[in-house]
MOPAC internal coordinates of N, CA, C and O (Angstrom, degrees):
PM7 1SCF
backbone

  N    0.0000 0     0.00 0     0.00 0    0    0    0
  C    1.4515 1     0.00 0     0.00 0    1    0    0
  C    1.5214 1   109.75 1     0.00 0    2    1    0
  O    1.2310 1   121.30 1   -33.79 1    3    2    1
  N    1.3056 1   115.12 1   146.21 1    3    2    1
  C    1.4526 1   120.95 1   177.41 1    5    3    2
  C    1.5179 1   110.11 1   -72.22 1    6    5    3
  O    1.2310 1   120.49 1   -32.40 1    7    6    5
  N    1.3454 1   116.66 1   147.60 1    7    6    5
  C    1.4661 1   119.30 1   178.13 1    9    7    6
  C    1.5281 1   112.43 1   -58.57 1   10    9    7
  O    1.2310 1   120.45 1   144.26 1   11   10    9
  N    1.3472 1   116.74 1   -35.74 1   11   10    9
  C    1.4586 1   119.99 1  -178.04 1   13   11   10
  C    1.5223 1   110.99 1   -67.62 1   14   13   11
  O    1.2310 1   120.11 1   141.31 1   15   14   13
  N    1.3274 1   117.40 1   -38.69 1   15   14   13
  C    1.4666 1   119.29 1   179.32 1   17   15   14
  C    1.5256 1   110.63 1   -69.67 1   18   17   15
  O    1.2310 1   120.30 1   145.08 1   19   18   17
  N    1.3360 1   117.03 1   -34.92 1   19   18   17
  C    1.4659 1   119.91 1   175.21 1   21   19   18
  C    1.5209 1   110.83 1   -64.28 1   22   21   19
  O    1.2310 1   121.04 1   139.80 1   23   22   21
  N    1.3273 1   115.62 1   -40.20 1   23   22   21
  C    1.4610 1   120.27 1   179.06 1   25   23   22
  C    1.5199 1   110.94 1   -64.88 1   26   25   23
  O    1.2310 1   120.34 1   137.21 1   27   26   25
  N    1.3332 1   116.96 1   -42.79 1   27   26   25
  C    1.4674 1   120.95 1   177.61 1   29   27   26
  C    1.5241 1   111.46 1   -62.34 1   30   29   27
  O    1.2310 1   120.45 1   138.04 1   31   30   29
  N    1.3353 1   116.74 1   -41.96 1   31   30   29
  C    1.4575 1   120.82 1   179.14 1   33   31   30
  C    1.5313 1   110.03 1   -63.89 1   34   33   31
  O    1.2310 1   120.28 1   137.35 1   35   34   33
  N    1.3230 1   117.07 1   -42.65 1   35   34   33
  C    1.4578 1   121.22 1   178.37 1   37   35   34
  C    1.5258 1   110.69 1   -62.17 1   38   37   35
  O    1.2310 1   120.38 1   138.02 1   39   38   37
  N    1.3300 1   116.89 1   -41.98 1   39   38   37
  C    1.4641 1   121.04 1   179.05 1   41   39   38
  C    1.5251 1   111.00 1   -63.25 1   42   41   39
  O    1.2310 1   120.11 1   138.78 1   43   42   41
  N    1.3270 1   117.39 1   -41.22 1   43   42   41
  C    1.4654 1   121.01 1   178.77 1   45   43   42
  C    1.5252 1   111.55 1   -63.77 1   46   45   43
  O    1.2310 1   120.62 1   135.40 1   47   46   45
  N    1.3162 1   116.43 1   -44.60 1   47   46   45
  C    1.4672 1   120.58 1   179.88 1   49   47   46
  C    1.5259 1   110.06 1   -63.64 1   50   49   47
  O    1.2310 1   120.57 1   136.27 1   51   50   49
  N    1.3264 1   116.52 1   -43.73 1   51   50   49
  C    1.4668 1   120.16 1  -179.76 1   53   51   50
  C    1.5203 1   110.97 1   -64.79 1   54   53   51
  O    1.2310 1   120.24 1   138.04 1   55   54   53
  N    1.3336 1   117.14 1   -41.96 1   55   54   53
  C    1.4670 1   120.74 1   179.01 1   57   55   54
  C    1.5171 1   111.29 1   -63.22 1   58   57   55
  O    1.2310 1   120.75 1   136.33 1   59   58   57
  N    1.3276 1   116.18 1   -43.67 1   59   58   57
  C    1.4614 1   120.25 1   179.49 1   61   59   58
  C    1.5286 1   110.36 1   -63.16 1   62   61   59
  O    1.2310 1   120.68 1   138.00 1   63   62   61
  N    1.3199 1   116.31 1   -42.00 1   63   62   61
  C    1.4663 1   120.87 1   179.38 1   65   63   62
  C    1.5282 1   110.22 1   -61.67 1   66   65   63
  O    1.2310 1   120.37 1   136.49 1   67   66   65
  N    1.3343 1   116.91 1   -43.51 1   67   66   65
  C    1.4618 1   120.29 1   179.52 1   69   67   66
  C    1.5213 1   111.65 1   -63.43 1   70   69   67
  O    1.2310 1   120.58 1   141.13 1   71   70   69
  N    1.3218 1   116.50 1   -38.87 1   71   70   69
  C    1.4605 1   120.07 1  -177.65 1   73   71   70
  C    1.5197 1   112.68 1   -73.65 1   74   73   71
  O    1.2310 1   119.94 1   151.36 1   75   74   73
  N    1.3275 1   117.72 1   -28.64 1   75   74   73
  C    1.4600 1   120.21 1  -176.50 1   77   75   74
  C    1.5211 1   113.78 1   -99.25 1   78   77   75
  O    1.2310 1   119.86 1   166.55 1   79   78   77
  N    1.3211 1   117.87 1   -13.45 1   79   78   77
  C    1.4676 1   121.22 1  -177.79 1   81   79   78
  C    1.5254 1   109.76 1   -77.02 1   82   81   79
  O    1.2310 1   119.57 1   -62.59 1   83   82   81
  N    1.3378 1   118.42 1   117.41 1   83   82   81
  C    1.4665 1   120.88 1  -178.11 1   85   83   82
  C    1.5294 1   113.25 1   -69.41 1   86   85   83
  O    1.2310 1   119.98 1   163.29 1   87   86   85
  N    1.3223 1   117.63 1   -16.71 1   87   86   85
  C    1.4680 1   119.35 1  -179.40 1   89   87   86
  C    1.5218 1   112.47 1   -82.81 1   90   89   87
  O    1.2310 1   120.20 1   169.86 1   91   90   89
  N    1.3404 1   117.22 1   -10.14 1   91   90   89
  C    1.4626 1   121.04 1  -179.41 1   93   91   90
  C    1.5154 1   108.88 1   -96.99 1   94   93   91
  O    1.2310 1   120.76 1   -55.88 1   95   94   93
  N    1.3189 1   116.15 1   124.12 1   95   94   93
  C    1.4559 1   120.70 1   178.25 1   97   95   94
  C    1.5222 1   107.93 1  -104.32 1   98   97   95
  O    1.2310 1   120.69 1   -61.23 1   99   98   97
  N    1.3089 1   116.29 1   118.77 1   99   98   97
  C    1.4573 1   120.87 1   179.62 1  101   99   98
  C    1.5252 1   108.60 1   -83.67 1  102  101   99
  O    1.2310 1   120.48 1   -48.06 1  103  102  101
  N    1.3239 1   116.70 1   131.94 1  103  102  101
  C    1.4608 1   122.23 1   177.97 1  105  103  102
  C    1.5215 1   107.71 1  -108.85 1  106  105  103
  O    1.2310 1   121.10 1   -55.73 1  107  106  105
  N    1.3166 1   115.50 1   124.27 1  107  106  105
  C    1.4560 1   119.28 1   178.69 1  109  107  106
  C    1.5166 1   109.59 1   -83.54 1  110  109  107
  O    1.2310 1   120.69 1   -15.04 1  111  110  109
  N    1.3177 1   116.28 1   164.96 1  111  110  109
  C    1.4687 1   121.40 1   179.36 1  113  111  110
  C    1.5249 1   110.69 1   -60.13 1  114  113  111
  O    1.2310 1   119.85 1   141.61 1  115  114  113
  N    1.3306 1   117.89 1   -38.39 1  115  114  113
  C    1.4586 1   120.02 1  -178.59 1  117  115  114
  C    1.5277 1   110.71 1   -66.44 1  118  117  115
  O    1.2310 1   120.09 1   141.12 1  119  118  117
  N    1.3376 1   117.42 1   -38.88 1  119  118  117
  C    1.4650 1   120.11 1   177.11 1  121  119  118
  C    1.5189 1   110.63 1   -65.69 1  122  121  119
  O    1.2310 1   121.03 1   140.56 1  123  122  121
  N    1.3286 1   115.64 1   -39.44 1  123  122  121
  C    1.4614 1   119.86 1  -179.14 1  125  123  122
  C    1.5197 1   110.75 1   -66.91 1  126  125  123
  O    1.2310 1   120.37 1   141.27 1  127  126  125
  N    1.3369 1   116.90 1   -38.73 1  127  126  125
  C    1.4569 1   119.63 1  -178.20 1  129  127  126
  C    1.5254 1   111.80 1   -71.67 1  130  129  127
  O    1.2310 1   120.00 1   160.23 1  131  130  129
  N    1.3447 1   117.60 1   -19.77 1  131  130  129
  C    1.4596 1   120.98 1   178.37 1  133  131  130
  C    1.5188 1   112.56 1   -72.30 1  134  133  131
  O    1.2310 1   120.79 1   159.98 1  135  134  133
  N    1.3322 1   116.10 1   -20.02 1  135  134  133
  C    1.4558 1   119.13 1   179.45 1  137  135  134
  C    1.5211 1   109.14 1   -63.70 1  138  137  135
  O    1.2310 1   120.80 1   -46.51 1  139  138  137
  N    1.2960 1   116.09 1   133.49 1  139  138  137
  C    1.4600 1   118.46 1   176.76 1  141  139  138
  C    1.5150 1   109.39 1   -89.26 1  142  141  139
  O    1.2310 1   120.89 1   -17.44 1  143  142  141
  N    1.3009 1   115.91 1   162.56 1  143  142  141
  C    1.4560 1   120.19 1   178.55 1  145  143  142
  C    1.5273 1   110.61 1   -65.51 1  146  145  143
  O    1.2310 1   119.79 1   162.35 1  147  146  145
  N    1.3172 1   118.00 1   -17.65 1  147  146  145
  C    1.4636 1   120.59 1   177.45 1  149  147  146
  C    1.5200 1   111.88 1   -64.94 1  150  149  147
  O    1.2310 1   120.45 1   156.29 1  151  150  149
  N    1.3239 1   116.75 1   -23.71 1  151  150  149
  C    1.4616 1   120.19 1   177.87 1  153  151  150
  C    1.5155 1   111.40 1   -60.55 1  154  153  151
  O    1.2310 1   120.85 1   154.93 1  155  154  153
  N    1.3313 1   115.97 1   -25.07 1  155  154  153
  C    1.4535 1   120.85 1  -174.83 1  157  155  154
  C    1.5289 1   112.35 1  -112.13 1  158  157  155
  O    1.2310 1   119.86 1  -169.64 1  159  158  157
  N    1.3138 1   117.87 1    10.36 1  159  158  157
  C    1.4616 1   120.92 1  -171.62 1  161  159  158
  C    1.5259 1   113.69 1   -61.70 1  162  161  159
  O    1.2310 1   119.21 1   150.75 1  163  162  161
  N    1.3197 1   119.10 1   -29.25 1  163  162  161
  C    1.4603 1   121.00 1  -178.58 1  165  163  162
  C    1.5155 1   112.98 1   -91.59 1  166  165  163
  O    1.2310 1   120.12 1  -177.04 1  167  166  165
  N    1.3142 1   117.37 1     2.96 1  167  166  165
  C    1.4553 1   120.84 1  -177.29 1  169  167  166
  C    1.5219 1   109.53 1  -111.72 1  170  169  167
  O    1.2310 1   119.90 1   -32.00 1  171  170  169
  N    1.3269 1   117.80 1   148.00 1  171  170  169
  C    1.4586 1   119.22 1   175.70 1  173  171  170
  C    1.5267 1   110.02 1   -67.09 1  174  173  171
  O    1.2310 1   119.89 1   -21.82 1  175  174  173
  N    1.3458 1   117.82 1   158.18 1  175  174  173
  C    1.4619 1   120.72 1  -176.32 1  177  175  174
  C    1.5220 1   113.71 1   -55.89 1  178  177  175
  O    1.2310 1   119.67 1   143.25 1  179  178  177
  N    1.3349 1   118.24 1   -36.75 1  179  178  177
  C    1.4574 1   119.25 1  -178.86 1  181  179  178
  C    1.5244 1   111.28 1   -68.10 1  182  181  179
  O    1.2310 1   119.66 1   146.73 1  183  182  181
  N    1.3321 1   118.25 1   -33.27 1  183  182  181
  C    1.4659 1   121.06 1   177.69 1  185  183  182
  C    1.5256 1   109.69 1   -67.24 1  186  185  183
  O    1.2310 1   120.63 1   140.78 1  187  186  185
  N    1.3364 1   116.41 1   -39.22 1  187  186  185
  C    1.4536 1   120.66 1   177.68 1  189  187  186
  C    1.5261 1   109.78 1   -59.95 1  190  189  187
  O    1.2310 1   120.29 1   137.35 1  191  190  189
  N    1.2945 1   117.05 1   -42.65 1  191  190  189
  C    1.4590 1   121.10 1  -178.52 1  193  191  190
  C    1.5226 1   111.00 1   -64.53 1  194  193  191
  O    1.2310 1   119.90 1   138.25 1  195  194  193
  N    1.3317 1   117.80 1   -41.75 1  195  194  193
  C    1.4630 1   120.91 1   178.69 1  197  195  194
  C    1.5185 1   111.12 1   -65.03 1  198  197  195
  O    1.2310 1   120.05 1   142.99 1  199  198  197
  N    1.3335 1   117.51 1   -37.01 1  199  198  197
  C    1.4571 1   120.36 1  -178.51 1  201  199  198
  C    1.5178 1   111.97 1   -64.14 1  202  201  199
  O    1.2310 1   120.17 1   154.80 1  203  202  201
  N    1.3139 1   117.29 1   -25.20 1  203  202  201
  C    1.4503 1   119.83 1   179.62 1  205  203  202
  C    1.5209 1   111.66 1   -80.83 1  206  205  203
  O    1.2310 1   120.29 1   173.38 1  207  206  205
  N    1.3347 1   117.06 1    -6.62 1  207  206  205
  C    1.4508 1   120.85 1   176.75 1  209  207  206
  C    1.5116 1   114.38 1    74.91 1  210  209  207
  O    1.2310 1   120.19 1  -157.53 1  211  210  209
  N    1.3183 1   117.24 1    22.47 1  211  210  209
  C    1.4601 1   120.79 1  -179.19 1  213  211  210
  C    1.5218 1   109.73 1  -103.73 1  214  213  211
  O    1.2310 1   120.38 1   -29.91 1  215  214  213
  N    1.3264 1   116.88 1   150.09 1  215  214  213
  C    1.4703 1   118.73 1   176.02 1  217  215  214
  C    1.5223 1   110.39 1   -69.14 1  218  217  215
  O    1.2310 1   121.17 1   -25.49 1  219  218  217
  N    1.3092 1   115.36 1   154.51 1  219  218  217
  C    1.4612 1   120.49 1   179.13 1  221  219  218
  C    1.5228 1   109.47 1   -94.14 1  222  221  219
  O    1.2310 1   120.82 1   -33.29 1  223  222  221
  N    1.3220 1   116.04 1   146.71 1  223  222  221
  C    1.4590 1   120.24 1   174.40 1  225  223  222
  C    1.5229 1   108.66 1   -80.84 1  226  225  223
  O    1.2310 1   121.06 1   -14.30 1  227  226  225
  N    1.3198 1   115.58 1   165.70 1  227  226  225
  C    1.4539 1   120.76 1   178.48 1  229  227  226
  C    1.5231 1   110.84 1   -60.47 1  230  229  227
  O    1.2310 1   120.44 1   140.51 1  231  230  229
  N    1.3226 1   116.76 1   -39.49 1  231  230  229
  C    1.4621 1   120.83 1   179.15 1  233  231  230
  C    1.5288 1   110.91 1   -64.83 1  234  233  231
  O    1.2310 1   120.04 1   138.88 1  235  234  233
  N    1.3206 1   117.54 1   -41.12 1  235  234  233
  C    1.4640 1   120.61 1   178.29 1  237  235  234
  C    1.5234 1   111.01 1   -65.07 1  238  237  235
  O    1.2310 1   120.40 1   139.64 1  239  238  237
  N    1.3173 1   116.85 1   -40.36 1  239  238  237
  C    1.4632 1   120.12 1   178.14 1  241  239  238
  C    1.5185 1   109.73 1   -62.79 1  242  241  239
  O    1.2310 1   120.49 1   136.38 1  243  242  241
  N    1.3321 1   116.67 1   -43.62 1  243  242  241
  C    1.4655 1   119.46 1  -178.02 1  245  243  242
  C    1.5260 1   112.15 1   -67.50 1  246  245  243
  O    1.2310 1   119.97 1   156.35 1  247  246  245
  N    1.3259 1   117.66 1   -23.65 1  247  246  245
  C    1.4659 1   121.08 1   178.36 1  249  247  246
  C    1.5274 1   112.98 1   -90.47 1  250  249  247
  O    1.2310 1   120.32 1   178.75 1  251  250  249
  N    1.3074 1   117.00 1    -1.25 1  251  250  249
  C    1.4607 1   122.27 1   178.37 1  253  251  250
  C    1.5237 1   109.22 1   -78.73 1  254  253  251
  O    1.2310 1   120.04 1   -26.92 1  255  254  253
  N    1.3013 1   117.53 1   153.08 1  255  254  253
  C    1.4672 1   121.01 1  -179.41 1  257  255  254
  C    1.5252 1   110.85 1   -62.44 1  258  257  255
  O    1.2310 1   121.06 1   -27.33 1  259  258  257
  N    1.3215 1   115.59 1   152.67 1  259  258  257
  C    1.4667 1   121.29 1   179.85 1  261  259  258
  C    1.5226 1   111.65 1   -56.93 1  262  261  259
  O    1.2310 1   120.58 1   139.46 1  263  262  261
  N    1.3245 1   116.49 1   -40.54 1  263  262  261
  C    1.4667 1   119.71 1  -179.10 1  265  263  262
  C    1.5266 1   111.86 1   -65.45 1  266  265  263
  O    1.2310 1   120.07 1   141.72 1  267  266  265
  N    1.3380 1   117.48 1   -38.28 1  267  266  265
  C    1.4653 1   119.96 1   177.49 1  269  267  266
  C    1.5203 1   111.09 1   -68.72 1  270  269  267
  O    1.2310 1   120.55 1   140.31 1  271  270  269
  N    1.3291 1   116.56 1   -39.69 1  271  270  269
  C    1.4670 1   120.04 1   177.27 1  273  271  270
  C    1.5236 1   109.42 1   -61.61 1  274  273  271
  O    1.2310 1   120.80 1   136.58 1  275  274  273
  N    1.3171 1   116.08 1   -43.42 1  275  274  273
  C    1.4648 1   120.77 1   178.79 1  277  275  274
  C    1.5268 1   110.55 1   -61.12 1  278  277  275
  O    1.2310 1   120.48 1   135.44 1  279  278  277
  N    1.3193 1   116.69 1   -44.56 1  279  278  277
  C    1.4624 1   121.80 1  -179.15 1  281  279  278
  C    1.5285 1   111.78 1   -65.53 1  282  281  279
  O    1.2310 1   120.56 1   142.03 1  283  282  281
  N    1.3328 1   116.53 1   -37.97 1  283  282  281
  C    1.4598 1   120.77 1  -176.15 1  285  283  282
  C    1.5281 1   114.19 1   -78.73 1  286  285  283
  O    1.2310 1   120.46 1   146.52 1  287  286  285
  N    1.3350 1   116.73 1   -33.48 1  287  286  285
  C    1.4608 1   119.46 1  -168.61 1  289  287  286
  C    1.5230 1   114.51 1  -120.43 1  290  289  287
  O    1.2310 1   120.09 1  -155.14 1  291  290  289
  N    1.3216 1   117.43 1    24.86 1  291  290  289
  C    1.4594 1   119.71 1   174.64 1  293  291  290
  C    1.5212 1   110.04 1  -137.46 1  294  293  291
  O    1.2310 1   122.07 1   -20.67 1  295  294  293
  N    1.3027 1   113.64 1   159.33 1  295  294  293
  C    1.4584 1   120.84 1   169.08 1  297  295  294
  C    1.5162 1   104.97 1  -111.05 1  298  297  295
  O    1.2310 1   120.53 1   -57.77 1  299  298  297
  N    1.3072 1   116.58 1   122.23 1  299  298  297
  C    1.4650 1   119.25 1   179.71 1  301  299  298
  C    1.5228 1   109.38 1  -108.69 1  302  301  299
  O    1.2310 1   121.67 1   -39.43 1  303  302  301
  N    1.3215 1   114.41 1   140.57 1  303  302  301
  C    1.4618 1   120.98 1   178.59 1  305  303  302
  C    1.5167 1   107.85 1  -136.31 1  306  305  303
  O    1.2310 1   121.06 1   -30.38 1  307  306  305
  N    1.3098 1   115.57 1   149.62 1  307  306  305
  C    1.4606 1   120.43 1   178.06 1  309  307  306
  C    1.5174 1   109.14 1  -138.44 1  310  309  307
  O    1.2310 1   121.53 1   -41.37 1  311  310  309
  N    1.3103 1   114.67 1   138.63 1  311  310  309
  C    1.4527 1   121.11 1   172.44 1  313  311  310
  C    1.5247 1   105.47 1  -113.93 1  314  313  311
  O    1.2310 1   120.89 1   -85.24 1  315  314  313
  N    1.3132 1   115.90 1    94.76 1  315  314  313
  C    1.4652 1   121.48 1  -175.18 1  317  315  314
  C    1.5240 1   112.24 1   -62.12 1  318  317  315
  O    1.2310 1   120.59 1   145.06 1  319  318  317
  N    1.3217 1   116.47 1   -34.94 1  319  318  317
  C    1.4692 1   119.60 1  -179.28 1  321  319  318
  C    1.5280 1   111.27 1   -65.08 1  322  321  319
  O    1.2310 1   120.65 1   136.52 1  323  322  321
  N    1.3237 1   116.37 1   -43.48 1  323  322  321
  C    1.4652 1   120.46 1   180.00 1  325  323  322
  C    1.5256 1   111.98 1   -91.37 1  326  325  323
  O    1.2310 1   120.72 1   176.09 1  327  326  325
  N    1.3356 1   116.23 1    -3.91 1  327  326  325
  C    1.4618 1   123.07 1  -179.23 1  329  327  326
  C    1.5294 1   111.68 1    56.43 1  330  329  327
  O    1.2310 1   120.79 1  -137.26 1  331  330  329
  N    1.3444 1   116.09 1    42.74 1  331  330  329
  C    1.4589 1   121.90 1   177.10 1  333  331  330
  C    1.5243 1   108.84 1  -113.68 1  334  333  331
  O    1.2310 1   121.42 1   -40.70 1  335  334  333
  N    1.3235 1   114.88 1   139.30 1  335  334  333
  C    1.4560 1   121.83 1  -178.10 1  337  335  334
  C    1.5247 1   108.66 1  -126.05 1  338  337  335
  O    1.2310 1   120.60 1   -43.78 1  339  338  337
  N    1.3324 1   116.46 1   136.22 1  339  338  337
  C    1.4615 1   122.05 1  -175.26 1  341  339  338
  C    1.5269 1   110.00 1  -128.00 1  342  341  339
  O    1.2310 1   120.93 1   -39.51 1  343  342  341
  N    1.3311 1   115.82 1   140.49 1  343  342  341
  C    1.4620 1   122.51 1   172.57 1  345  343  342
  C    1.5250 1   107.10 1  -130.26 1  346  345  343
  O    1.2310 1   120.37 1   -55.04 1  347  346  345
  N    1.3394 1   116.89 1   124.96 1  347  346  345
  C    1.4621 1   122.09 1  -179.46 1  349  347  346
  C    1.5229 1   109.46 1  -114.63 1  350  349  347
  O    1.2310 1   120.71 1   -48.97 1  351  350  349
  N    1.3212 1   116.24 1   131.03 1  351  350  349
  C    1.4675 1   123.03 1  -178.81 1  353  351  350
  C    1.5217 1   110.38 1   -70.10 1  354  353  351
  O    1.2310 1   120.77 1   -47.71 1  355  354  353
  N    1.3442 1   116.13 1   132.29 1  355  354  353
  C    1.4644 1   121.81 1   176.70 1  357  355  354
  C    1.5272 1   110.87 1  -132.22 1  358  357  355
  O    1.2310 1   120.53 1  -159.93 1  359  358  357
  N    1.3396 1   116.60 1    20.07 1  359  358  357
  C    1.4628 1   119.66 1  -179.99 1  361  359  358
  C    1.5266 1   110.60 1   -66.81 1  362  361  359
  O    1.2310 1   120.47 1   133.99 1  363  362  361
  N    1.3300 1   116.71 1   -46.01 1  363  362  361
  C    1.4626 1   122.17 1   177.13 1  365  363  362
  C    1.5262 1   106.29 1  -130.39 1  366  365  363
  O    1.2310 1   120.01 1  -102.20 1  367  366  365
  N    1.3188 1   117.58 1    77.80 1  367  366  365
  C    1.4659 1   120.55 1  -170.26 1  369  367  366
  C    1.5280 1   114.96 1   -60.72 1  370  369  367
  O    1.2310 1   119.98 1   156.04 1  371  370  369
  N    1.3370 1   117.64 1   -23.96 1  371  370  369
  C    1.4584 1   119.67 1   179.18 1  373  371  370
  C    1.5292 1   111.35 1   -69.83 1  374  373  371
  O    1.2310 1   120.11 1   154.49 1  375  374  373
  N    1.3310 1   117.39 1   -25.51 1  375  374  373
  C    1.4600 1   121.42 1  -173.62 1  377  375  374
  C    1.5201 1   114.43 1  -114.77 1  378  377  375
  O    1.2310 1   119.65 1   158.07 1  379  378  377
  N    1.3070 1   118.27 1   -21.93 1  379  378  377
  C    1.4620 1   119.16 1  -173.37 1  381  379  378
  C    1.5216 1   111.06 1  -143.03 1  382  381  379
  O    1.2310 1   121.54 1   -52.96 1  383  382  381
  N    1.2998 1   114.66 1   127.04 1  383  382  381
  C    1.4646 1   120.93 1   172.47 1  385  383  382
  C    1.5259 1   108.60 1  -131.56 1  386  385  383
  O    1.2310 1   121.29 1  -140.91 1  387  386  385
  N    1.3319 1   115.14 1    39.09 1  387  386  385
  C    1.4619 1   121.42 1  -179.67 1  389  387  386
  C    1.5287 1   109.52 1   -57.51 1  390  389  387
  O    1.2310 1   120.87 1   -44.43 1  391  390  389
  N    1.3240 1   115.94 1   135.57 1  391  390  389
  C    1.4643 1   121.58 1   178.24 1  393  391  390
  C    1.5163 1   109.23 1  -124.47 1  394  393  391
  O    1.2310 1   121.19 1   -46.64 1  395  394  393
  N    1.3196 1   115.33 1   133.36 1  395  394  393
  C    1.4593 1   121.52 1   174.73 1  397  395  394
  C    1.5184 1   107.78 1  -114.09 1  398  397  395
  O    1.2310 1   120.97 1   -38.96 1  399  398  397
  N    1.3166 1   115.75 1   141.04 1  399  398  397
  C    1.4603 1   119.45 1   178.41 1  401  399  398
  C    1.5178 1   108.95 1  -131.56 1  402  401  399
  O    1.2310 1   121.38 1   -27.06 1  403  402  401
  N    1.3058 1   114.96 1   152.94 1  403  402  401
  C    1.4639 1   120.40 1   174.87 1  405  403  402
  C    1.5219 1   108.69 1  -141.30 1  406  405  403
  O    1.2310 1   121.67 1   -21.10 1  407  406  405
  N    1.2962 1   114.40 1   158.90 1  407  406  405
  C    1.4585 1   121.55 1  -177.87 1  409  407  406
  C    1.5218 1   109.20 1  -112.83 1  410  409  407
  O    1.2310 1   120.43 1   -45.83 1  411  410  409
  N    1.3114 1   116.79 1   134.17 1  411  410  409
  C    1.4584 1   121.69 1   175.36 1  413  411  410
  C    1.5110 1   113.66 1    91.68 1  414  413  411
  O    1.2310 1   120.33 1   132.43 1  415  414  413
  N    1.3185 1   116.97 1   -47.57 1  415  414  413
  C    1.4564 1   121.96 1  -178.90 1  417  415  414
  C    1.5225 1   108.55 1  -140.77 1  418  417  415
  O    1.2310 1   120.57 1   -34.30 1  419  418  417
  N    1.3195 1   116.51 1   145.70 1  419  418  417
  C    1.4597 1   119.01 1  -179.13 1  421  419  418
  C    1.5206 1   112.24 1   -80.58 1  422  421  419
  O    1.2310 1   119.80 1   173.57 1  423  422  421
  N    1.3274 1   117.98 1    -6.43 1  423  422  421
  C    1.4582 1   121.98 1  -173.26 1  425  423  422
  C    1.5282 1   113.27 1   -58.93 1  426  425  423
  O    1.2310 1   119.99 1   135.18 1  427  426  425
  N    1.3261 1   117.63 1   -44.82 1  427  426  425
  C    1.4636 1   120.15 1  -177.93 1  429  427  426
  C    1.5305 1   110.81 1   -62.89 1  430  429  427
  O    1.2310 1   120.02 1   131.08 1  431  430  429
  N    1.3220 1   117.57 1   -48.92 1  431  430  429
  C    1.4672 1   121.08 1   179.70 1  433  431  430
  C    1.5254 1   110.64 1   -63.63 1  434  433  431
  O    1.2310 1   120.47 1   140.42 1  435  434  433
  N    1.3219 1   116.71 1   -39.58 1  435  434  433
  C    1.4693 1   121.66 1   178.88 1  437  435  434
  C    1.5286 1   110.42 1   -61.15 1  438  437  435
  O    1.2310 1   120.38 1   132.57 1  439  438  437
  N    1.3342 1   116.88 1   -47.43 1  439  438  437
  C    1.4656 1   120.50 1  -178.50 1  441  439  438
  C    1.5241 1   112.12 1   -67.18 1  442  441  439
  O    1.2310 1   120.32 1   141.21 1  443  442  441
  N    1.3299 1   116.99 1   -38.79 1  443  442  441
  C    1.4649 1   119.91 1   176.94 1  445  443  442
  C    1.5269 1   110.73 1   -63.46 1  446  445  443
  O    1.2310 1   120.27 1   140.35 1  447  446  445
  N    1.3318 1   117.08 1   -39.65 1  447  446  445
  C    1.4622 1   120.21 1   179.47 1  449  447  446
  C    1.5266 1   110.89 1   -69.19 1  450  449  447
  O    1.2310 1   119.70 1   141.14 1  451  450  449
  N    1.3294 1   118.18 1   -38.86 1  451  450  449
  C    1.4662 1   120.40 1   176.59 1  453  451  450
  C    1.5237 1   110.07 1   -58.70 1  454  453  451
  O    1.2310 1   120.69 1   134.59 1  455  454  453
  N    1.3301 1   116.28 1   -45.41 1  455  454  453
  C    1.4663 1   121.15 1   179.20 1  457  455  454
  C    1.5280 1   110.00 1   -62.23 1  458  457  455
  O    1.2310 1   120.43 1   136.64 1  459  458  457
  N    1.3131 1   116.78 1   -43.36 1  459  458  457
  C    1.4622 1   122.51 1   179.73 1  461  459  458
  C    1.5381 1   110.84 1   -60.60 1  462  461  459
  O    1.2310 1   120.28 1   133.94 1  463  462  461
  N    1.3265 1   117.06 1   -46.06 1  463  462  461
  C    1.4626 1   121.05 1  -179.94 1  465  463  462
  C    1.5251 1   111.30 1   -65.41 1  466  465  463
  O    1.2310 1   120.14 1   141.45 1  467  466  465
  N    1.3314 1   117.34 1   -38.55 1  467  466  465
  C    1.4665 1   120.94 1   177.11 1  469  467  466
  C    1.5229 1   110.60 1   -61.56 1  470  469  467
  O    1.2310 1   120.51 1   140.24 1  471  470  469
  N    1.3344 1   116.62 1   -39.76 1  471  470  469
  C    1.4668 1   120.34 1   177.86 1  473  471  470
  C    1.5256 1   110.80 1   -63.62 1  474  473  471
  O    1.2310 1   120.48 1   136.77 1  475  474  473
  N    1.3293 1   116.69 1   -43.23 1  475  474  473
  C    1.4696 1   120.05 1   176.02 1  477  475  474
  C    1.5296 1   110.21 1   -56.80 1  478  477  475
  O    1.2310 1   120.51 1   129.62 1  479  478  477
  N    1.3259 1   116.64 1   -50.38 1  479  478  477
  C    1.4649 1   120.73 1  -177.04 1  481  479  478
  C    1.5215 1   111.37 1   -63.18 1  482  481  479
  O    1.2310 1   120.26 1   139.03 1  483  482  481
  N    1.3203 1   117.11 1   -40.97 1  483  482  481
  C    1.4648 1   121.54 1   178.05 1  485  483  482
  C    1.5299 1   109.80 1   -59.92 1  486  485  483
  O    1.2310 1   120.67 1   132.84 1  487  486  485
  N    1.3301 1   116.33 1   -47.16 1  487  486  485
  C    1.4692 1   120.80 1   179.98 1  489  487  486
  C    1.5266 1   111.70 1   -64.38 1  490  489  487
  O    1.2310 1   120.26 1   138.76 1  491  490  489
  N    1.3204 1   117.11 1   -41.24 1  491  490  489
  C    1.4632 1   120.41 1   179.36 1  493  491  490
  C    1.5258 1   111.56 1   -65.77 1  494  493  491
  O    1.2310 1   120.56 1   137.46 1  495  494  493
  N    1.3268 1   116.54 1   -42.54 1  495  494  493
  C    1.4661 1   119.94 1   178.88 1  497  495  494
  C    1.5234 1   110.77 1   -62.61 1  498  497  495
  O    1.2310 1   120.19 1   138.94 1  499  498  497
  N    1.3225 1   117.23 1   -41.06 1  499  498  497
  C    1.4654 1   120.39 1   178.75 1  501  499  498
  C    1.5215 1   111.76 1   -69.66 1  502  501  499
  O    1.2310 1   120.39 1   146.62 1  503  502  501
  N    1.3061 1   116.86 1   -33.38 1  503  502  501
  C    1.4621 1   121.61 1   179.86 1  505  503  502
  C    1.5248 1   111.83 1   -66.77 1  506  505  503
  O    1.2310 1   120.13 1   145.99 1  507  506  505
  N    1.3255 1   117.36 1   -34.01 1  507  506  505
  C    1.4612 1   121.28 1  -175.78 1  509  507  506
  C    1.5206 1   113.63 1  -102.95 1  510  509  507
  O    1.2310 1   120.03 1  -162.98 1  511  510  509
  N    1.3173 1   117.55 1    17.02 1  511  510  509
  C    1.4754 1   119.85 1   177.04 1  513  511  510
  C    1.4988 1   110.78 1   -74.50 1  514  513  511
  O    1.2310 1   120.10 1   180.00 1  515  514  513

């Protein structure tokens, strides 16, 4: 079978499942537009954007807090027995899988990864100016 026909079949099955699954609530554009901005007043702007299910632009990502960027674009692992903490970059997974580790506390690896992600974003922003 061709990859495109497999993709079409997968899309049909997924669409049918969404339409028949009683646990899935479909929201129409008119229902979404009825939401007032007060619905999001206690959330930071980046959280509001994620709740709408839309992708973020590079500029929006760069304006997001360091902790949110870390949470969104890394895989973190911890080995409590050995007291080792790992953070792996997933911002551009095709090009970078940099991993930072620290012993005893995750703070060092966390800070190194934040710096690493900021460098990626800085380079990407300059590349697309």
